[in-house]
C-alpha positions as CSV (number, residue, x, y, z in Angstrom):
1,M,126.7,68.9,127.0
2,S,128.1,70.3,130.6
3,P,128.5,67.0,133.1
4,G,125.9,68.6,134.8
5,A,123.2,67.8,131.7
6,R,124.4,64.2,132.4
7,W,124.2,64.5,136.0
8,W,121.7,66.1,137.8
9,R,119.5,63.5,137.5
10,W,122.0,60.6,138.7
11,W,122.5,63.2,141.8
12,V,118.5,63.4,142.4
13,V,118.4,60.0,141.8
14,G,121.5,59.6,144.4
15,G,119.4,61.8,147.2
16,V,117.1,59.9,146.9
17,L,118.3,56.8,147.6
18,A,120.5,58.6,150.9
19,T,117.4,59.9,152.4
20,V,115.8,56.7,151.8
21,G,119.0,54.6,153.6
22,F,119.4,57.1,155.9
23,Y,116.2,56.1,157.2
24,L,117.0,52.2,157.2
25,L,119.6,52.7,160.1
26,P,119.9,52.6,163.7
27,A,119.5,55.9,164.4
28,G,122.5,57.7,165.9
29,S,124.8,54.8,164.4
30,P,128.0,56.1,163.2
31,L,127.1,55.8,159.4
32,S,123.7,56.9,159.9
33,I,125.6,60.5,161.2
34,I,128.3,59.7,158.7
35,E,125.5,59.4,155.1
36,Y,123.9,62.5,156.6
37,N,126.8,64.9,156.6
38,A,128.2,63.3,153.9
39,V,124.9,64.1,151.7
40,G,125.2,68.0,152.6
41,L,129.1,68.6,151.9
42,C,128.8,66.4,148.7
43,A,125.5,69.7,147.7
44,G,128.1,72.9,148.5
45,L,130.4,70.8,147.1
46,V,128.3,70.1,143.7
47,I,127.4,73.5,143.4
48,L,130.4,75.1,143.4
49,A,131.1,72.3,140.5
50,A,128.6,73.1,138.4
51,V,129.1,76.3,138.7
52,R,132.7,75.7,136.6
53,W,130.7,73.5,134.2
54,N,127.2,75.4,133.3
55,R,129.3,78.8,133.6
56,P,125.8,81.0,134.9
57,P,125.3,84.7,133.8
58,S,125.4,85.4,137.7
59,P,128.0,82.7,138.9
60,A,128.4,84.5,142.4
61,A,124.7,83.8,143.2
62,W,126.0,80.0,142.8
63,V,128.8,80.6,144.6
64,L,126.8,82.5,147.8
65,F,124.7,79.4,148.2
66,A,127.5,76.7,147.8
67,A,128.6,78.7,151.0
68,G,124.9,78.7,153.1
69,I,125.0,74.9,152.3
70,L,128.1,74.4,153.7
71,L,128.2,76.4,156.6
72,S,125.1,74.4,157.1
73,S,126.5,70.9,156.6
74,A,128.8,72.4,159.2
75,G,126.6,73.3,162.2
76,D,125.6,69.6,161.3
77,F,129.0,68.1,161.5
78,T,129.0,69.8,164.6
79,W,125.6,68.8,166.6
80,W,127.1,65.6,165.8
81,Y,130.6,66.2,167.8
82,L,128.7,68.3,170.3
83,Q,126.3,65.0,170.8
84,H,128.2,62.0,170.0
85,V,132.2,62.9,170.9
86,R,131.0,65.7,174.0
87,H,127.7,63.4,175.3
88,E,126.3,67.3,175.1
89,E,122.6,67.9,173.7
90,P,122.7,72.1,174.1
91,Y,120.3,74.2,172.9
92,P,121.0,76.6,171.5
93,S,124.8,75.6,170.5
94,I,127.7,76.6,168.8
95,A,126.1,73.9,165.8
96,D,123.0,77.2,165.5
97,V,125.7,79.4,164.8
98,F,126.5,77.7,161.5
99,Y,122.7,77.0,161.2
100,V,122.0,80.4,160.9
101,A,124.5,81.4,159.3
102,S,123.6,79.7,156.6
103,Y,121.3,81.8,155.4
104,P,122.9,85.1,155.0
105,P,124.2,83.6,152.1
106,L,121.2,82.5,151.1
107,I,119.6,85.4,150.8
108,A,122.4,86.8,149.4
109,G,122.5,84.6,146.6
110,L,119.2,85.0,145.9
111,F,119.2,88.7,145.8
112,L,121.8,88.7,143.0
113,L,119.1,86.4,140.9
114,L,117.0,88.4,141.7
115,R,118.8,91.3,140.2
116,E,119.9,89.5,137.8
117,Y,116.2,88.1,136.4
118,R,113.9,91.2,137.7
119,G,116.8,94.5,137.8
120,R,114.4,97.0,139.2
121,D,111.0,96.1,139.7
122,S,109.5,97.9,142.0
123,D,106.1,96.4,141.0
124,G,107.7,93.0,142.0
125,L,109.4,94.1,145.7
126,L,106.1,95.6,146.4
127,D,104.1,91.9,145.9
128,A,107.2,90.5,147.9
129,A,106.6,92.5,150.5
130,M,102.9,91.8,151.0
131,A,103.4,88.2,150.7
132,A,106.3,88.6,153.5
133,V,103.3,90.7,155.9
134,G,101.0,88.3,155.6
135,L,102.6,85.1,156.1
136,S,104.7,86.7,159.3
137,L,100.9,87.4,160.5
138,G,100.4,83.7,160.1
139,L,103.9,82.8,161.7
140,W,103.5,85.2,164.6
141,V,100.6,84.2,165.9
142,F,100.7,80.4,166.1
143,L,104.2,79.6,166.2
144,L,106.7,83.0,167.0
145,H,104.5,85.1,169.7
146,P,104.1,80.9,171.8
147,V,107.5,80.4,171.4
148,A,108.6,84.3,172.3
149,A,105.8,84.7,175.3
150,G,107.4,80.9,176.6
151,E,108.6,81.5,180.3
152,S,110.1,77.7,180.2
153,A,112.6,78.7,177.9
154,S,115.6,80.9,178.0
155,L,115.6,84.6,176.3
156,L,118.0,83.0,173.6
157,E,116.2,79.4,172.9
158,R,113.0,81.6,171.8
159,I,115.4,83.9,169.8
160,V,117.3,81.2,168.0
161,S,113.6,79.0,167.9
162,T,111.4,82.1,166.6
163,A,114.9,83.1,164.2
164,Y,114.6,79.8,161.8
165,P,111.4,80.2,160.1
166,A,111.4,84.1,160.3
167,L,114.5,83.4,158.3
168,D,113.1,80.6,155.8
169,V,109.4,82.9,155.5
170,L,112.2,85.1,154.2
171,L,114.1,83.1,151.9
172,L,110.5,81.6,150.7
173,V,109.3,84.8,149.3
174,M,112.6,85.8,147.5
175,I,111.9,82.7,146.0
176,A,108.3,83.0,145.3
177,R,109.7,86.8,143.5
178,L,111.7,84.5,141.5
179,L,109.2,82.1,140.6
180,T,106.5,84.8,140.0
181,G,107.9,87.4,138.3
182,A,110.9,85.8,136.5
183,R,110.4,86.2,132.7
184,T,112.4,82.9,131.9
185,R,111.7,80.8,134.9
186,T,113.7,77.3,134.1
187,V,114.0,73.8,135.5
188,S,116.6,75.4,137.8
189,S,114.8,78.2,139.7
190,D,111.8,76.3,140.3
191,L,114.1,73.1,142.1
192,L,115.0,76.4,144.0
193,G,112.0,77.2,146.0
194,L,111.3,73.4,145.9
195,A,114.0,73.5,148.1
196,A,113.0,76.5,150.1
197,G,110.0,75.0,150.1
198,L,111.1,72.0,152.0
199,L,113.2,74.0,154.1
200,L,109.8,76.6,155.8
201,V,108.2,72.9,156.3
202,G,111.0,71.7,158.3
203,D,112.3,73.9,160.2
204,V,108.7,75.5,161.0
205,A,107.1,71.9,161.2
206,F,110.4,71.7,164.0
207,S,109.0,74.6,166.3
208,V,106.0,73.8,166.9
209,A,106.8,69.9,167.4
210,S,109.4,71.2,170.4
211,L,107.1,74.3,171.8
212,H,104.1,71.7,172.5
213,F,105.5,68.0,172.0
214,G,109.5,68.2,173.4
215,Y,109.9,67.0,169.5
216,E,113.0,64.7,169.9
217,G,114.6,62.6,167.1
218,R,115.0,62.4,163.7
219,G,111.5,62.4,162.2
220,L,112.0,65.7,160.1
221,D,115.4,64.9,159.1
222,W,113.8,64.1,155.3
223,T,113.0,67.7,154.5
224,W,117.0,68.7,155.3
225,L,118.9,66.3,153.4
226,L,116.7,67.2,150.1
227,A,116.7,70.4,150.2
228,Y,120.2,69.9,150.0
229,V,119.6,67.4,146.9
230,V,117.5,69.6,145.4
231,W,119.6,72.2,146.1
232,G,122.2,70.7,144.9
233,A,120.1,69.4,142.0
234,A,118.8,73.2,140.9
235,A,122.7,73.7,140.2
236,L,123.7,70.4,138.2
237,H,120.6,71.6,135.8
238,P,121.6,73.0,132.1
239,S,119.1,76.1,132.7
240,M,120.3,77.5,135.3
241,A,123.1,78.6,133.1
242,V,120.1,80.5,131.2
243,A,120.7,84.1,130.8
244,S,117.7,86.8,132.2
245,S,115.8,88.7,129.8
246,A,115.9,91.3,132.2
247,D,116.7,94.6,129.1
248,G,113.5,93.1,127.6
249,P,110.5,95.4,127.5
250,R,108.6,94.9,130.2
251,T,104.8,94.2,130.6
252,V,102.1,94.3,132.7
253,R,101.1,90.9,133.5
254,T,98.8,89.7,136.4
255,S,97.5,86.5,136.0
256,R,94.4,84.7,137.7
257,S,97.3,83.0,140.4
258,H,99.3,85.7,141.0
259,L,96.0,87.7,141.9
260,A,95.0,85.4,143.9
261,V,97.7,84.9,145.6
262,I,98.2,89.0,146.9
263,A,94.8,88.7,148.1
264,C,95.3,85.3,150.0
265,C,98.2,87.2,151.8
266,S,95.3,90.6,152.6
267,V,92.9,88.3,154.2
268,P,95.6,87.4,157.7
269,A,95.5,90.8,158.9
270,P,91.2,90.7,159.6
271,G,90.8,86.6,158.8
272,L,92.8,86.4,162.4
273,L,91.2,88.7,164.6
274,F,87.6,86.2,164.5
275,I,89.9,83.4,166.6
276,P,89.3,84.3,170.4
277,S,92.3,83.7,171.1
278,V,93.8,86.0,169.0
279,G,91.6,88.8,169.6
280,G,91.5,88.9,173.3
281,D,95.1,89.2,173.3
282,D,96.8,92.9,173.3
283,V,100.0,91.9,171.4
284,D,98.3,89.9,168.7
285,R,95.9,93.1,168.4
286,V,98.6,95.4,168.1
287,V,100.8,93.8,165.5
288,I,98.0,92.7,163.3
289,A,97.1,96.1,163.2
290,A,100.5,97.1,162.6
291,G,100.3,94.2,159.8
292,A,97.6,96.0,158.1
293,I,98.2,99.2,158.3
294,V,101.1,97.9,155.8
295,L,99.3,95.7,153.6
296,F,96.8,98.4,153.3
297,V,99.7,100.3,152.5
298,L,101.5,99.1,150.0
299,G,98.6,97.8,149.0
300,V,97.2,101.3,147.7
301,T,101.5,102.1,146.5
302,R,100.6,98.6,144.4
303,M,97.6,100.2,143.1
304,A,98.6,103.1,142.0
305,G,102.1,101.7,140.2
306,V,100.1,99.5,138.4
307,M,98.0,102.8,137.3
308,R,101.1,105.2,136.2
309,K,101.8,101.6,134.5
310,V,98.9,100.8,132.2
311,Q,98.9,104.7,131.6
312,R,102.1,104.5,130.7
313,Q,101.7,101.9,127.7
314,A,98.1,102.9,127.2
315,T,100.5,106.4,125.9
316,E,103.2,104.2,124.2
317,L,100.1,101.7,122.7
318,R,99.2,105.4,120.6
319,R,102.5,106.5,119.8
320,V,103.0,102.9,118.3
321,A,99.4,102.5,116.3
322,S,100.4,106.1,115.1
323,R,104.0,105.2,113.7
324,D,105.3,102.9,110.9
325,D,107.7,100.5,112.1
326,L,110.5,100.2,109.2
327,T,110.7,104.3,109.2
328,G,110.0,106.3,112.5
329,L,107.4,108.0,111.0
330,H,103.7,108.2,110.8
331,N,101.3,106.4,109.6
332,R,98.2,106.2,107.4
333,R,96.0,106.4,110.5
334,H,97.9,109.4,111.9
335,F,98.1,111.1,108.8
336,Y,94.0,111.3,107.8
337,L,93.6,112.1,111.8
338,A,96.4,114.9,111.0
339,L,94.5,115.7,107.7
340,G,91.1,115.9,108.6
341,E,92.1,118.2,111.7
342,A,93.9,120.2,109.0
343,L,90.6,120.5,106.7
344,D,88.3,121.4,109.6
345,G,90.7,124.6,110.1
346,G,92.8,125.9,106.5
347,C,92.9,124.9,103.3
348,P,96.6,122.4,104.0
349,Q,98.3,120.8,100.9
350,V,99.3,117.5,100.6
351,I,102.1,116.3,99.0
352,L,102.7,111.7,97.9
353,V,105.7,110.6,96.8
354,G,106.0,107.4,95.4
355,L,109.1,104.7,94.9
356,N,109.4,103.4,91.7
357,D,111.1,99.9,90.6
358,L,111.1,99.2,94.4
359,G,110.0,95.8,94.3
360,G,113.7,94.3,91.9
361,I,115.4,95.6,94.7
362,N,113.6,93.4,97.1
363,D,114.1,91.1,95.2
364,E,117.8,90.9,93.0
365,L,119.2,92.4,96.7
366,G,116.7,90.9,99.0
367,H,113.9,92.4,101.7
368,V,116.7,93.6,104.2
369,A,118.3,96.0,101.3
370,G,115.0,97.4,100.0
371,D,114.1,98.0,103.5
372,H,117.4,100.2,104.2
373,V,116.4,101.9,100.9
374,I,112.8,102.8,102.0
375,G,115.1,104.1,105.7
376,R,117.3,106.3,104.1
377,V,115.0,108.0,101.5
378,A,112.6,109.0,104.2
379,E,115.5,110.5,106.3
380,R,115.6,112.4,103.3
381,V,111.8,113.6,102.7
382,R,111.7,114.3,106.2
383,S,114.7,116.5,105.8
384,L,113.8,118.3,102.8
385,A,110.1,118.9,103.6
386,G,110.6,121.4,106.6
387,P,110.2,121.6,109.8
388,R,105.9,122.5,109.6
389,A,105.8,119.7,107.8
390,L,103.9,116.1,108.1
391,V,105.6,113.3,107.0
392,A,104.1,109.9,106.7
393,R,104.7,106.8,105.2
394,V,101.3,105.6,103.8
395,S,102.8,102.6,102.4
396,G,104.9,100.3,101.2
397,D,106.6,102.4,98.6
398,E,104.6,106.0,99.5
399,F,104.9,109.3,101.6
400,A,102.9,111.6,102.3
401,V,103.9,115.3,103.0
402,L,101.0,117.6,104.8
403,L,101.6,121.1,105.1
404,P,99.1,123.0,106.8
405,D,98.3,125.4,105.8
406,A,100.4,126.3,102.5
407,A,100.4,128.4,99.8
408,P,100.6,126.6,95.7
409,G,102.9,127.9,95.4
410,E,105.4,126.9,98.9
411,T,104.0,123.3,98.6
412,D,105.0,123.3,94.2
413,A,108.9,124.4,95.8
414,V,108.6,121.5,98.6
415,A,107.4,119.2,95.2
416,G,110.3,120.6,93.9
417,R,112.8,120.3,96.7
418,L,111.9,116.6,97.6
419,I,113.0,115.6,94.0
420,G,116.6,115.0,95.9
421,A,115.4,112.8,97.8
422,V,116.1,110.3,94.8
423,H,118.9,112.2,93.5
424,Y,121.3,110.7,95.1
425,P,122.0,106.8,95.1
426,V,121.3,105.0,98.7
427,R,124.6,103.6,99.5
428,N,124.0,99.7,101.0
429,D,126.9,97.3,102.5
430,G,129.0,98.4,99.4
431,Y,127.0,99.3,96.9
432,E,125.1,102.4,95.1
433,V,121.1,101.6,95.0
434,L,119.8,104.1,92.7
435,V,115.6,104.4,92.9
436,S,113.1,107.1,90.6
437,A,109.7,108.6,92.4
438,D,107.4,110.5,91.0
439,I,105.3,113.1,93.0
440,G,101.6,113.8,92.9
441,V,100.7,117.8,94.5
442,S,97.5,118.6,95.7
443,G,94.8,121.2,97.1
444,A,92.3,120.8,99.6
445,D,89.9,122.8,96.9
446,G,86.2,121.6,97.6
447,A,87.0,118.0,99.7
448,D,86.0,118.0,103.6
449,D,87.8,114.4,103.4
450,P,90.7,113.0,104.2
451,V,90.4,110.3,102.2
452,E,89.4,112.6,99.1
453,V,91.9,114.7,99.1
454,L,95.2,111.9,99.2
455,R,93.7,110.3,96.6
456,R,93.7,113.3,94.5
457,A,97.3,113.3,95.2
458,G,97.4,109.8,94.1
459,V,96.2,110.5,90.7
460,A,98.9,113.0,89.8
461,M,101.8,111.1,91.0
462,C,100.4,108.1,88.8
463,A,100.0,111.3,85.8
464,A,103.2,111.7,86.7
465,R,104.5,108.2,86.3
466,R,103.0,108.6,82.9
467,T,104.1,111.8,81.4
468,G,107.8,111.7,83.0
469,E,107.2,114.6,84.7
470,P,109.3,116.4,88.2
471,Y,105.7,116.2,89.8
472,V,102.6,117.1,88.9
473,R,99.4,118.8,90.5
474,W,95.9,117.7,90.7
475,T,93.2,119.1,88.7
476,A,89.4,118.0,87.9
477,A,90.6,117.1,84.3
478,F,92.4,113.7,86.0
479,D,89.0,112.8,87.7
480,E,87.1,113.4,84.0
481,R,89.8,111.1,81.8
482,S,89.6,108.6,85.1
483,S,86.1,108.1,85.2
484,E,85.8,108.1,82.1
485,Q,88.1,105.2,81.4
486,A,86.2,103.5,84.5
487,R,83.5,103.4,82.5
488,L,84.5,102.3,79.4
489,G,86.4,99.6,81.5
490,A,83.1,98.6,83.0
491,Q,81.7,98.6,79.2
492,I,84.5,96.2,77.4
493,R,83.6,93.7,80.4
494,H,80.1,93.9,78.7
495,G,81.4,93.8,75.0
496,L,83.2,90.4,75.8
497,D,80.5,89.3,77.2
498,T,78.0,90.3,74.5
499,G,80.0,90.2,71.6
500,Q,80.4,93.7,70.7
501,F,84.3,93.3,69.5
502,Q,85.0,91.7,65.8
503,L,87.8,90.8,63.4
504,V,89.4,92.7,60.6
505,Y,92.6,91.7,58.5
506,Q,94.5,94.0,56.9
507,P,96.8,91.8,54.0
508,I,100.8,91.6,53.5
509,V,101.6,91.0,50.1
510,R,104.7,90.0,48.4
511,L,106.6,91.7,46.0
512,P,106.5,91.5,42.9
513,E,104.2,89.4,42.6
514,C,101.4,91.2,44.8
515,R,100.4,88.4,46.5
516,V,98.7,88.3,49.6
517,V,100.8,85.6,51.3
518,A,99.7,86.8,55.3
519,V,97.3,89.0,57.3
520,E,97.6,90.9,60.2
521,A,94.8,90.2,62.7
522,L,92.8,93.7,64.2
523,V,90.3,93.9,66.4
524,R,87.6,96.4,66.8
525,W,85.1,97.3,69.1
526,R,81.5,98.4,67.6
527,H,79.3,100.3,70.5
528,P,76.1,99.4,70.0
529,R,75.3,103.7,71.3
530,R,79.2,104.6,70.4
531,G,79.4,103.6,67.2
532,L,83.0,101.9,66.1
533,I,84.9,102.9,69.0
534,S,89.1,103.1,68.5
535,P,92.4,100.5,69.9
536,A,93.3,103.5,71.0
537,L,91.1,104.2,73.6
538,F,90.2,101.0,74.8
539,I,93.5,98.4,74.5
540,P,95.3,101.0,77.1
541,V,92.5,100.6,79.1
542,A,92.4,97.0,79.1
543,E,95.8,96.5,79.5
544,R,95.5,98.5,82.5
545,N,92.7,96.7,84.5
546,G,93.5,92.9,82.5
547,L,91.4,92.6,80.0
548,I,93.2,92.4,78.2
549,V,94.3,88.6,78.4
550,E,90.4,87.7,78.0
551,L,90.6,89.9,74.8
552,G,93.6,88.8,73.7
553,A,92.3,84.8,74.3
554,W,89.2,85.7,72.4
555,I,91.2,87.3,69.3
556,L,94.2,84.1,69.2
557,E,90.7,81.7,68.8
558,T,89.5,83.9,66.5
559,A,92.3,84.2,64.4
560,C,93.3,81.1,63.7
561,A,89.5,79.5,63.6
562,R,89.2,82.4,60.3
563,L,92.7,81.1,58.5
564,T,91.4,77.3,58.6
565,R,88.2,78.6,57.3
566,W,89.5,80.4,54.5
567,T,91.8,77.7,53.5
568,A,88.8,74.7,53.7
569,E,87.0,77.3,51.5
570,L,89.7,78.8,49.7
571,G,92.8,76.6,48.6
572,P,95.7,78.5,47.0
573,L,94.3,81.6,47.3
574,A,94.0,81.7,51.1
575,P,97.0,83.5,53.4
576,D,99.4,81.2,54.5
577,R,99.9,82.9,57.7
578,I,97.8,85.0,59.9
579,S,99.4,88.0,62.6
580,V,97.9,88.5,66.2
581,N,99.4,91.2,68.8
582,V,99.5,89.6,72.0
583,S,100.1,92.5,75.1
584,A,103.2,91.7,77.9
585,R,100.7,90.7,80.3
586,Q,99.9,88.3,78.3
587,L,103.1,87.3,78.0
588,A,104.2,87.3,81.6
589,R,101.5,84.9,82.4
590,S,102.6,81.8,83.0
591,G,101.1,78.8,81.0
592,F,100.8,81.4,77.8
593,A,102.3,79.4,75.1
594,E,100.7,75.9,76.7
595,S,97.1,78.2,75.6
596,V,98.5,79.2,72.1
597,A,99.4,75.1,72.1
598,A,95.9,73.9,73.1
599,V,93.8,76.9,70.2
600,L,96.3,75.3,67.5
601,T,95.2,72.0,68.4
602,R,91.7,73.2,69.0
603,T,91.1,74.9,65.4
604,G,93.2,72.6,63.3
605,L,96.3,75.4,62.4
606,A,99.3,74.4,62.2
607,P,102.0,76.2,64.0
608,H,104.6,77.3,61.6
609,R,101.0,79.5,59.8
610,L,100.5,81.2,62.9
611,T,102.7,84.5,63.6
612,V,102.6,86.1,67.3
613,E,103.3,90.0,67.4
614,V,104.6,91.5,69.8
615,T,106.4,95.3,70.4
616,E,109.3,96.3,71.4
617,T,108.3,98.2,74.8
618,A,106.7,94.0,75.8
619,V,109.6,92.5,75.9
620,F,112.3,95.3,76.8
621,E,113.1,94.3,80.1
622,G,113.1,90.4,79.6
623,G,112.1,87.9,81.9
624,P,108.8,85.9,81.4
625,A,107.6,87.6,78.8
626,V,111.1,86.7,77.0
627,V,110.2,82.8,78.2
628,A,107.7,82.9,76.1
629,L,108.2,83.3,72.5
630,H,111.0,80.8,73.2
631,E,108.5,79.0,73.6
632,L,106.7,79.8,71.2
633,R,109.6,78.9,69.3
634,A,109.7,75.9,70.3
635,L,105.9,74.9,68.7
636,G,106.8,75.9,65.6
637,V,105.2,79.7,65.9
638,R,106.8,82.6,64.1
639,I,107.9,85.6,65.9
640,A,107.2,88.7,64.9
641,L,108.9,92.4,66.3
642,D,106.2,94.7,65.6
643,D,107.2,98.1,65.4
644,F,110.5,97.7,64.7
645,G,113.2,100.9,65.3
646,T,110.9,102.8,67.6
647,G,112.0,100.9,70.7
648,H,114.2,100.7,72.8
649,S,117.2,99.1,71.8
650,S,116.2,97.9,69.0
651,L,118.9,95.5,68.1
652,G,119.9,94.3,70.5
653,L,117.1,93.0,71.2
654,L,117.4,90.7,68.1
655,Q,119.9,89.4,70.7
656,S,117.6,87.9,73.0
657,V,113.8,87.7,71.0
658,P,114.0,84.7,68.6
659,A,112.4,87.3,66.1
660,D,111.7,85.9,62.4
661,V,109.9,88.7,61.2
662,L,110.7,92.9,61.9
663,K,107.7,94.8,61.0
664,I,109.5,98.1,59.9
665,D,107.6,101.2,62.0
666,K,104.8,103.7,59.7
667,S,107.8,106.5,60.7
668,F,110.6,105.1,58.2
669,V,107.7,104.4,55.7
670,D,106.3,107.9,55.6
671,R,108.8,110.0,53.9
672,I,110.8,107.2,52.5
673,T,110.7,108.4,48.8
674,E,112.7,111.5,49.7
675,A,116.4,111.1,50.2
676,G,117.6,111.7,53.5
677,R,117.7,110.1,56.7
678,H,114.6,107.7,56.5
679,A,115.9,105.8,53.8
680,V,119.0,105.1,55.3
681,I,117.8,104.6,57.9
682,A,115.5,102.0,56.2
683,E,117.8,100.7,53.8
684,A,120.0,100.0,56.8
685,M,116.9,98.0,58.4
686,M,117.2,95.8,55.5
687,Q,120.5,94.7,55.8
688,V,120.0,94.2,59.0
689,S,117.2,91.6,58.5
690,A,118.8,89.9,55.6
691,G,121.8,89.4,57.3
692,L,120.5,87.7,60.4
693,G,118.5,85.4,57.4
694,L,114.9,87.2,59.2
695,E,112.0,88.6,56.8
696,A,111.4,92.2,56.4
697,V,108.2,93.9,56.3
698,A,106.9,97.3,56.2
699,E,104.5,99.1,57.4
700,G,101.8,101.5,56.5
701,V,102.7,101.6,52.6
702,E,99.7,103.9,51.2
703,T,100.7,105.2,47.8
704,A,102.8,103.1,45.2
705,E,105.8,105.3,45.3
706,Q,106.5,104.5,48.7
707,A,106.4,101.0,47.5
708,E,108.3,101.5,44.8
709,A,111.3,103.0,46.4
710,L,110.8,99.8,49.9
711,Y,110.8,97.3,46.4
712,R,114.2,99.2,45.4
713,L,116.1,98.9,49.0
714,G,115.2,95.0,49.1
715,Y,111.6,95.3,50.9
716,R,109.5,91.7,49.6
717,L,106.7,92.2,51.7
718,L,104.7,95.1,52.0
719,Q,101.7,96.3,54.4
720,G,99.2,99.1,54.1
721,Y,96.3,100.8,52.4
722,L,97.8,100.8,49.4
723,F,96.7,96.9,49.2
724,G,93.9,97.0,51.3
725,R,92.4,98.7,54.3
726,P,91.3,96.1,57.2
727,A,87.7,94.5,56.5
728,E,86.5,91.4,57.4
729,E,86.6,89.2,54.3
730,P,89.5,91.1,52.4
731,D,89.9,90.1,49.0
732,F,92.5,88.1,48.1
733,T,92.7,88.1,44.7
734,A,93.2,91.9,42.8
735,R,96.1,94.1,44.6
736,A,96.7,97.5,44.2
737,V,100.6,98.0,42.4
738,H,102.4,96.3,40.5
739,A,106.3,96.5,41.1
C-alpha cells in the first residue's frame, strides 16, 4: 500500500482544520498569512510526492497540476509581500501574473488526463464546447460585459477581472468532460472536479463582489484554501493511479443527466433575450446571436456524429449477430438466411461436418484446448471448402458448408476434400490432438425449407457415423428408416405402459450330467397388431432413446422374482442362478449397483444367484461402467462377459473387468467340429478361462456333435437350442444329450 493510501484522509482533515484555523486567527496577522501561504505550498509539494508514491499512468499531468498550484502559491506570497512589507495594494499586481500563470499548467494537465482517459473523442469535445459556450454566455451577460464596460476601472483591470472567471469556466468544462466522459471515473477525478468548482465559485464571487459591492477582506478565502486542499487530496488518493480504458471498445452512452446538461447549456442563448436589460443592449444581442449560431452548429454536428455512430454500431451488431465468436465463421442464423436465398434461386447443396470426441478433449485437456481444436478445424474447413462456399459453425462441434449452385458430383468432391480437415493432428502447447469427423451431404430436391435441408445433411452425417464411411449422401430411404424407428420408439413406450413385454428363459446346462444350473432371461415383445417383434429391431431403438433403462429395470426385477418363485415351487430342480443382460446405458447411470441391491432385497434373491451379463463393447471404454461392475461384484453379484472374443481387446478387458464367467460367442461354436482355427481359438479361450479361474459357457450349441467336441476341449457349461429353446416355463428335467 502506498503512503498516499494512508495519508489522503489525514491531509483532508488537516486542510479543513487549517481553513477553520485561518478564520480563527486575527485578519492580517503574521500567523494567518503564514498559514494561508503554507497550505498552497504544501498542496503543490504533496502532489509531487503523490506522483512518486502512486505512480500514475500520466505523471506529466500531475506534475503540471503541481506547477499550477505552486504558481498560485507564489502569487499568494507575492501579494503578502506587496501588502504587508511594501504596504501597497495595487490591482492588477505582480501577484496577478502568478495567479493567471497558474491556469495554463492546470488546463494543460487536464488536457493530458483527458487524452489519457478518452483518446480522440469528437463527440465529447462537442459536448464540452456546447457547455463552454452556454456558460460563457451567462458569464458574459452578468459578469464579463459589466466589468469590461465599466468606466471606473482601467483597461488592464478589466482584462484581469474578466480573465479569472473565463479561465475558471474553461477549467471547469474540462473537468466536467473528464467526469462525464471517462470510462474509469474515480474518487480522484471527482476531487479534481470539486477543486475546479471551488476555484470558479471563489473567482466569480470575487469579481461580482468587487464590481458591485467594493469587496475587501477575506470572506472568500476559504474557497481558494479548500481548492488547494482538495487538489492535494486528488493526488494522494490511490485511485489517481488507475489506468485508463481508452483503448477498450467504445459505446454510445447518453444518460438523462447528460442530455439535461446539454439542454441547459443550449437554453441561455434564447432565454437571455427575455431579460429587458439584456435584450435592449446591442452588444449583448450580438454576442447572444453569435453564441446561438455556434450552439446550433455544434448541436447539428453532434447529432450527425451520433447518427453515424449509431449506424456503425447497427452494422457491427448485424455482423456480430451473424458470426460465431470463437471461429469467426458465420453462425446458424446466417446460414439459414443464406440457404433460404439459395433455395429461392437454385438448387443448393449442403455438407455437414460433425467432430467426434470433442467432449473427451474438453474433459481431459480443458475447454481452452477444445476451443483451440475447433478453431484450427474451422480454418481447415474454410480453406478446403473453396472460395465459392459459405462455411458456418452451426453447433458446438458441427460445421455446415453451403454450395449455392453446385452439381452433386462437385459437392461429393468437396466432401472428399473436407476429410482432410481432420486428417492431421492439431498441435497445441506441445502436444497433438487427433479428432475424427463424420460428413453428411444433402441436396435440396423437393425441399423449400432451409431447416429441412440441414436436417437431411444431419441424418446423412449420423449414417456415416454408424457405417464408418468417409461421407454419406442423404436419400429418402434414410427418412423411412428414421420414421420407422421413431414410431417404434413411441410403441415401446406404450408397450412398457401396457405390459406387452415378456421374459423367456433359456437353460444353461452342466455336462456330463446335463443338469440345468442356470437360465438366461431374454426379453420378447408381443405387439398386439404386429405380433412378435425381434429384439434385434427394438433393442437398438430403446438404446438410442433411453427407454432401455426402464426396460432393463423391469427385466431385472421380473427375472429375480421368477427365480425366487421357481426355488419355492421346484426346490432342488430349480436352477441355481439366473443371468440378466445389462446395457451400457444402465451401467453408466449413477446408482445402478444400489438399484440392483434394492431389487435383490425386494425379491428375496441372494446376490450370488444373479449373474449380470455385459458385452465387451459396453465396458471397453472403462469409466462409470467398470466402476459399476466392481460395485456389483462387491455385493456378491456374478459378472459375465457376453459374446466374448468378438469385441475390442477381449483379453485386455480381463485385467480391468471383474469377470466370473466368459460366454464364448456362437461364431466360434458353429464350426467347432471342423479342424482349423475355430477349434484352436475355442480351446485357447477354454485354457484362458481355466487359468484365470473363470467359468466358460459355450453359446449357440445346436447339435450333439458340437456338444461332444466342446466337452472334449474342456467346456462343461453349454447353452443353445440343443438343450432347449427360450420359453416362459422351461423344462428343467429332461435334457437332449448325455456326453
